[in-house]
C-alpha positions in Angstrom: -108.2 -14.6 -107.5 -106.1 -13.7 -105.1 -106.6 -12.3 -101.6 -104.2 -9.1 -100.3 -105.4 -9.2 -96.4 -103.2 -10.0 -94.9 -99.1 -8.8 -95.0 -97.6 -12.7 -95.3 -100.2 -13.5 -98.0 -98.3 -10.5 -99.8 -95.2 -11.9 -99.1 -95.7 -14.7 -99.3 -97.2 -14.0 -103.3 -94.1 -11.5 -103.5 -91.5 -14.4 -103.3 -92.5 -16.3 -106.0 -92.7 -13.4 -108.7 -89.9 -11.4 -106.4 -88.6 -10.2 -110.2 -91.5 -7.9 -110.8 -91.2 -4.3 -112.0 -94.4 -3.3 -112.0 -97.5 -4.4 -110.2 -101.6 -2.9 -110.8 -104.4 -3.5 -109.0 -107.4 -2.5 -111.5 -110.2 -4.5 -109.3 -110.6 -1.4 -105.9 -112.2 -3.4 -103.7 -108.3 -5.6 -103.6 -106.6 -2.0 -102.9 -107.0 -1.5 -99.7 -105.8 -5.1 -98.1 -102.7 -4.5 -100.3 -101.9 -0.8 -99.7 -102.7 -2.3 -96.3 -100.6 -5.7 -96.2 -97.5 -2.7 -98.6 -97.4 -0.6 -95.5 -97.6 -3.3 -92.4 -94.0 -3.1 -89.7 -91.0 -4.7 -91.8 -93.4 -5.3 -95.1 -92.9 -2.5 -97.7 -88.5 -3.1 -97.9 -89.2 -7.3 -98.5 -92.2 -6.8 -100.7 -91.1 -7.4 -104.7 -87.7 -5.9 -104.4 -87.6 -5.6 -107.8 -90.5 -3.0 -108.4 -90.1 0.2 -109.6 -94.1 1.5 -110.5 -97.2 0.3 -109.0 -100.2 1.5 -110.3 -103.9 1.4 -108.5 -107.4 2.1 -109.2 -108.4 5.5 -108.1 -107.0 5.2 -104.5 -109.5 7.2 -101.9 -107.7 9.9 -99.6 -107.4 7.2 -97.3 -105.0 5.1 -99.3 -103.1 8.0 -100.3 -101.5 8.4 -97.0 -100.2 5.0 -96.6 -100.1 4.3 -100.5 -97.5 7.9 -99.2 -95.9 6.1 -96.5 -95.2 2.9 -98.4 -93.5 5.0 -101.5 -91.2 6.9 -98.1 -90.3 3.5 -96.9 -89.2 2.1 -100.2 -86.9 5.5 -100.7 -85.8 5.5 -97.1 -84.7 1.6 -98.1 -83.3 2.4 -101.8 -86.0 0.7 -103.6 -87.8 4.0 -104.9 -90.9 3.1 -106.0 -93.4 5.4 -108.6 -97.3 4.9 -107.9 -100.5 5.8 -110.3 -103.4 6.0 -110.9 -105.2 4.4 -112.8 
Protein backbone atom coordinates (compact mmCIF):
# COMPACT_ATOMS: atom_id res chain seq x y z
CA UNK A 1 0.00 0.00 0.00
CA UNK A 2 1.21 3.52 -0.81
CA UNK A 3 0.64 6.24 1.80
CA UNK A 4 -0.38 9.61 0.40
CA UNK A 5 -0.42 11.58 3.62
CA UNK A 6 1.99 14.23 2.40
CA UNK A 7 2.22 16.27 -0.79
CA UNK A 8 5.90 15.29 -1.06
CA UNK A 9 5.05 11.58 -1.23
CA UNK A 10 2.41 12.18 -3.90
CA UNK A 11 4.87 14.36 -5.85
CA UNK A 12 7.47 11.56 -5.63
CA UNK A 13 5.03 8.98 -6.98
CA UNK A 14 3.84 11.37 -9.68
CA UNK A 15 7.40 11.72 -10.99
CA UNK A 16 7.65 7.95 -11.42
CA UNK A 17 4.31 7.80 -13.24
CA UNK A 18 4.27 11.15 -15.05
CA UNK A 19 2.32 9.85 -18.08
CA UNK A 20 -0.62 8.53 -16.05
CA UNK A 21 -3.96 9.71 -17.46
CA UNK A 22 -6.36 7.89 -15.12
CA UNK A 23 -6.12 7.41 -11.35
CA UNK A 24 -8.78 5.54 -9.39
CA UNK A 25 -8.78 5.51 -5.61
CA UNK A 26 -11.22 2.87 -4.45
CA UNK A 27 -9.99 2.54 -0.88
CA UNK A 28 -12.06 5.08 1.03
CA UNK A 29 -9.44 5.43 3.76
CA UNK A 30 -6.91 6.75 1.20
CA UNK A 31 -9.21 9.34 -0.39
CA UNK A 32 -8.80 12.03 2.28
CA UNK A 33 -4.99 11.81 2.28
CA UNK A 34 -4.82 11.97 -1.51
CA UNK A 35 -7.28 14.85 -1.78
CA UNK A 36 -5.41 16.81 0.89
CA UNK A 37 -2.12 16.23 -0.93
CA UNK A 38 -3.63 17.24 -4.28
CA UNK A 39 -4.78 20.63 -3.02
CA UNK A 40 -1.53 21.46 -1.21
CA UNK A 41 0.13 24.66 -2.35
CA UNK A 42 1.86 24.29 -5.72
CA UNK A 43 0.97 20.62 -6.03
CA UNK A 44 -2.17 20.56 -8.19
CA UNK A 45 -0.44 21.93 -11.27
CA UNK A 46 2.54 19.55 -11.19
CA UNK A 47 1.07 16.27 -10.00
CA UNK A 48 0.46 13.75 -12.78
CA UNK A 49 0.74 16.36 -15.55
CA UNK A 50 -1.11 14.18 -18.08
CA UNK A 51 -3.90 13.20 -15.68
CA UNK A 52 -7.31 13.65 -17.28
CA UNK A 53 -9.52 11.51 -15.06
CA UNK A 54 -9.62 10.93 -11.29
CA UNK A 55 -11.96 8.39 -9.70
CA UNK A 56 -12.67 8.58 -5.98
CA UNK A 57 -14.58 6.26 -3.68
CA UNK A 58 -17.52 8.20 -2.18
CA UNK A 59 -15.91 11.43 -1.03
CA UNK A 60 -17.74 13.22 1.73
CA UNK A 61 -18.83 16.86 1.31
CA UNK A 62 -15.56 17.88 3.01
CA UNK A 63 -13.65 16.09 0.29
CA UNK A 64 -15.90 17.69 -2.32
CA UNK A 65 -14.65 21.17 -1.50
CA UNK A 66 -11.03 20.08 -1.80
CA UNK A 67 -11.75 18.19 -5.02
CA UNK A 68 -13.36 21.30 -6.53
CA UNK A 69 -10.27 23.30 -5.60
CA UNK A 70 -8.06 20.73 -7.35
CA UNK A 71 -10.27 20.70 -10.47
CA UNK A 72 -10.29 24.51 -10.62
CA UNK A 73 -6.52 24.76 -10.22
CA UNK A 74 -5.97 22.20 -12.96
CA UNK A 75 -8.42 23.91 -15.30
CA UNK A 76 -6.79 27.30 -14.75
CA UNK A 77 -3.35 25.81 -15.40
CA UNK A 78 -4.50 24.42 -18.75
CA UNK A 79 -4.55 20.82 -17.51
CA UNK A 80 -8.22 20.02 -16.91
CA UNK A 81 -9.19 16.87 -15.09
CA UNK A 82 -12.58 15.14 -14.71
CA UNK A 83 -13.45 13.67 -11.33
CA UNK A 84 -15.97 10.88 -10.96
CA UNK A 85 -17.27 8.84 -8.06
CA UNK A 86 -16.59 5.10 -7.97
